[in-house]
N, C-alpha and C positions, 0 to 999 in steps of 0.2 A: 476576524474582528480584532484579535490581538495585534496583528500587523498594523492595522489602521490606527489603532490607539498609540502604537509606538511611534508611528510618523507624526501623529498629532502632538505627542509629548515632546518629540524632537523639535519641531516647528515652534511650539510654546516656549521651549527652552531657548532657542535661538533668538526669539523675539525679545525675551527677557534679558538675555545676555548682552545683546547689541547695544542698547542704551546704557547698560551698566558699564561696558567697556569704553563707550564713548565718553561718559561721565568721568571716568577715572583717568583719562588722558591718552588712551590707546591711539586715538585719531590725530593727537596734536603733532606728533613727529612728521608724519606724511604731509599734513596740512602746512606746517612751517617750511617743509622741504620744497613744496610746490611753489610756495610764495617766494622763496629765495631763488629757485630755478626761473621763475617768471621775471624776477628783477634782473637776473643774468642775461636773459634774452634782451631786455632793454639796453643793457651795457653793450652788448655785441652790435645791436642795431645802430646805436649812435657811433661806435667805432667804425662801422661799415660806411655810414653817412659821411664820416670825415675822410676815409680812404677814397670815396668817390669824388670828393672835392679836389683832392690833391692834383691829379693830372691836369685839369683846367687851370689851377693855379700856377703850376709849373710852366705850362704852355704860355700863359699870360706874360709871366716874368721874362721867360725866354724871348717872346715876342717884342718886348720893350727894349731889347738889346742890352739888358743889364748883364754886366760882366761878372756874375757871381757864380761861377761854374762850380766851385768847390761846395758852396752851400746848397745850390740846386742838386748837385749829385748826392749830397748827404740826405736830402729830402727823398729823392727817388729811391735811393737804396733802403732808407728807413722804412718807407712805404711798402717795399717789396718784402721786407723782412716781416713787417706787422701783419700783412695779408697772408703770409705763409704759415704763421703760427696760429692754429686754430685749436680751441679746446670746447668740448662739449660740456653739458651739465653733469655728465658722469665723471668729469675730471675736476670738479670744483673741490674735491677733498684730496687731490694730488697736488702737494706743495711744489714740486719740481715743475710740473706742467704749467701750473698757475703763475709761478715766478717767471718762467720763460715768456709767457703771454704778456704779463704786465711790463716786463723789461722791453719787449719789442714795441709795444704801443707807447712806452715812455721815451724810447728813442725817437719815435716819429714826432711826439710832442715837442721834444727838444729841438729837432731839426726844423720844424715848422716855425718854432718860436724864433730861432736864429735868423731864418729867412725873412720873417716879417720885420725883424729889427734892422736887418741889413738893407732892405729895400726902401726904408725911410730916407735914405740918402739920394733917391732918385725921383725928383719932382714929376717926371713924365709918368711914373706909376701912380703918384698920388692924384694925378688928374685923369687916370684911366678909369672910366666908370665900371668897366668889367672886372678890373682888379679890385676896386672898392666893394663891388658886390660880392666878389668872392671872399674878400677879406671878412666882410660882415657876416657871411654865412659860415665861415670857419670859426669866427669868434662865437657865433651862436651855438655852433655844434659843440665847441669846447665847453661851453656852459652846460649843455645838455649832458655831455659826458660826466661832467662833475657831478651833476644832479643824479644821473643814473647809477654812477658809482656809490654815491652816498646812500641811495635807497638800497642798493644791493648789500652794502655793508651792514645796514640796519636790518635787513631781513636775515642775513647770515648771522649776526649776533644773536638775534632772537632764536634762530634754529639751533645754534651752537649751545645756547644756554638751556634750551629745551632738553637736549641730550644729557645734560649735567644735573638737572634739578628734578626733585621728587614731585610727583610719582612718575614722571616720564622717563627718569633714568632706569626704572624697572623694565619698561618696554625697550629701552634703547640696549639693554643687555640681554633681552630674551627674544621676542618676536620681531623687534626692529633691530636685531644685532648687527645687521649689515650697514647701519647708518653711521657715518663718520662725520666729524666737524669739517665744515667747508672753509676754504681760504678767504682772507679778506684782503681787499686792495690796501696798499700802504703807499705813503708819500715817497717818490723817487728821489734820488740824490739831486737830480737837476731841478727838481721842484722847490728845493730849498733856497735857491738863488736865481736871480734874473740873468738871462743870457748876456754875455759880455762881448761887444763888438768894438774893435778898434778901427777907425777909419784912417787912411793916409790923407791928411788934410792938405797935402801939397798940390792935389788936383781937385777941381770943382766936380760935383756930381755930374754935371752935364758933359764934361770933357771924359769923365770916367766911362760913360756909356758908349763913347765913340772911340776911345783909345784902345789899341790892340792889347790884349792881355789884361786889361782892366787895372790900370795903376791905382785906382782907388778901391780896390778889392779889399774887403775887410779881413782882418786876421783873427780867427777864432781860436781860443785856447785848444792846443792839440791838433789843430787842422794842418793839413799840408797845403803849400801854395798851390793856386790854380796852374793847370798845365798851360804851357805857353804854346 
């Protein structure tokens, strides 16, 4: 009889403590963490969507005989780096891993931006419906990436603030002591200025696509000349 009463008292105590703990913010930290991790999954999904578009975009530009080999190589290499750097939700509080991921994705963004500026000199691409479709899809994906990053940053700011404010800071230092602030996306250096491409105006775009070595190939800052 005593054992039954003890179990009943334990159950009653648990039922009373649960809403009390919820009301004082115990569940806030894991709730905000889940929200931030869900937002991170959206970011990864949009970056993967962009990576999937790149091979078709490169193939279309190559098929139009555009002599922009240096720019195309930059895109291909940047995509390879971006897809090779992966971090999970467990790494969102790791500054080095997060910075490496952001840098790799930023390099691909810059390479794609330079490519799209470069091919504006080729009328045959501007009339290529496949290219225009891919360009539109890429632009749409970049917009989705921007929105996903914004939503992720907002979720992370809320989560990070939760770890530092009363009464949640009590749980952050006790029962949720393993919880650490997550990293935020920041603007890259390349995002501060538009891509700069200088064309050799001595040859027309139509001649450039047929000329060996691409006489009208753009010169991007810091880029090496295309291989002959």
